[in-house]
N, C-alpha and C positions, 0 to 999 in steps of 0.2 A: 608326179605332176597332177595338179587338181583337175577334176573332170566332173561333169554333171551326170546324174543318174535320174531315170524316170521309172516309176514303178506302177504297173497296172495291178489293181486289186480286183478280185472276182466279185460278181454281184453278191450282196448280202454278207460280205466279209465282216462288216461292223455290226451285224445283227446280234442281239444278245444270245440267241440260241446257237450261234456259231462260235461262241467265245473259246471253245476248246478245239475247234477244227483247225487242222494244219494242212498246208497245201504244197503241191509240187511247184518247182520254180524253173523257169527257162530264162537264162541270161542271154541277151542278144547284143552283139557288137553293132556299132553305128546306130546307137539308140535314138539319136535325133531324127532318124528317118521313119520311125515306127508308127507314131501316133498323130503327128501334127504336120500339116503341109507347111506351116509357117517356119518350122525349124528344119525341115527336111531338105536334103540336097536337091537342087533344081525344083523345089517346091512341090515335090511328089512324095506322099507318105504311103506306107505299106498297108494302112488301115487295119493294123493288128488288133486294136481295141474293138472295132466293129466286128471283126471275124470272131474274136473270143466271145463277145456278148451273144452273138448268134448261136455259136456252137454249144456254149455252156447252157444257154436257155433251152436249147433243143435236146439236151442230154447226150450230145454226140461226143463230147470230151469232158473230162472232169474239171471242176473249178481249179484255177491255177493262178500263180503270179507270173508276170513277165517283167524282168528288170532290163531296161534299156541302158546300156553303157555308152554314153556319148563318146565319139572320137575326139581327137585333139589335132593340133597343127602337125603333130608328129605321127599322124595316122599310118603313113606308108611304112615307116620303120617299125612302129609298134606292132603292126599286124604281120610283119614278114619274118619267117624263121631265119635265124642267123643274123638278124639285125637287133631290134629292141623287143622282140616278142617275149623273151624271157622276163624282162622287167615288167611288161604289161601282164604277163601270166601271173607273176608274183602279186601284183596289185589285185587282180581278180580273185585269186585263191586265198590270199592272206589278209586282204583288207575288205574288198567289196562283199564277198560272200559272207564272211563272219558278221559284218555290219547288218546285212539284210537278214540273216538268221536271228540276230539279236532283236531287231526292230519289228519283225513281222513273224507271223505264225507259219513257219515253213516246215516242210518235211526235209530234214537236213541231209539225209542219207543219199548216196550216189544214185540209187534206183529212182529217186524222185528229183534229181538235179540234172539239168541239161544246159548245154551252151550251143549257141548258133550264130549265124550271120550270113551275109551274102558277099559275093565278089571277094575282095581281099579280106574282108571281115569273116568270110566263110573259111578261108585258109587259116586265119588266126584261130578260129574256133576249133578246127581240126587239130592244130598244134597244141592248143591248151588241153583238149580232151586226151590227146596222145600222151602228153607229159604228166597228166594227173587223172588217170583212170580210176583212182580211188575216190575222186571227188565227183566226177561227171560220168553218169551212166548212159548218156545219150548226147549225140551231137547232130545238129540240124542245120544243114547248109544249103542255100539256094544259089546256084550258079557260082560256086566257089572258084577262085583262081586256083588252078591245079598245076601251074608251071610258072616259074619266075626265072628270068635270066638263063633259060635253057635247062634249068633243073626241074625235074618233076616234083610233085608234092611228096611222093614217097621218099625221094632222095633228100628233100629238104627236111623231112622228119626223121632222118637218120638211116633211111633205107630199110627199116624194119617196122612194119605196122602191127606187129603182134601185140603191142600194148593196147590196141583197139579191139582185141579178140573177144573181150567181154563187154564191149560198148556197142550200143545200137547206133548205127551210122545211117543217116539219111542225107543223100545229096542228089541234086538234079542239075540239069543243064538245058538251056534253050538250044534248039537245033540251028538257030541263026545267031548264036551268042557271040558276036564279034565286037560290038561297041564296048569300050572300056575293058576288054579282055586283053591279057598281055599280047602285044603285037607279034611276038614270036611264037605264040601259042596257038594250038588248034583245039578249040573247046571240045569237039567230038572225040578226037583222038586222046586228049588229056583225060577226059571222063572215062573212056574205055580202059586206059592204062591204069587209072586209079582203082577202078572196080576190080581189075585183074590183080592188082597189088593187095587189095583187101581180101580177095578170095585166097590168094597164096598165103596170107597171114592167118587165115581161118576166122576173119572178122565178118560177122553177119552185117549185112547192109541192105538198104533199099536205094536203088538208083532209078531215076526217071529222066528220059529225054523228052523235053516238052516241045511238041510240034509248034512251029511258028513263033516261038518265044525268043526274044533277044536278051541282052545283058543289061537290064535297066529296072529302075524302081517300079515303073508301070507294070512290067512283067511279073515281078515278085508280088506286087499287090494283087495281081489278077489270080495268082494261085495260092495265096497264103491260107485260104480256107481249106483247100484240099491238102496242103502240107500238114496243117494241124490235125485234120481228120486222120491222115495216114499215120502220123507219129503218135497221136494220143487217143486213138479210137478205143473206147471202153468195150 
């Protein structure tokens, strides 16, 4: 299915003295929400470009590319394990990443390649990283759905998270994250259960419960600077 991509390039990417420099890449689901309120759901953007410009200029994170992968009208199925996530995963791994690596000066190895998202897009990122640990060395999820239809995220990923044992996993959850979260889910309990499942699988992870935060683009925009600093701190 055709979809739009939007690519953030770091400052000075086109400078002559940077012609041989290669950069890490973060792929983010729901790419229309990242940079522009005009394309974003509910008219609220994450302000990813402003966050990166600030952090890179201050030397707090390395220069990097961010590839926003727009969703489609099939978003729910594409992002849900057991539905169309396998097909979406193939598109990301076999089409989108090779195209980005060909067009831009990227560091192509897993240690410099991450995938992420929020809400259902965060669950999709976890599924993609789980199924392709040889491609993605880091997964970055903000307030991911961690239960669907009574199944936990660990169950949806096959009940075994050992595939993530060599992957850096960041996830967080607002302590009032109820809006747009699965109606049968309890975000606090789901987050605790997922952290326990990662521990049992020997998967290193960073989990944060964000006080006073809900499940909304405003909340993710408010903490995106801190997320980048935690994940990419040099």
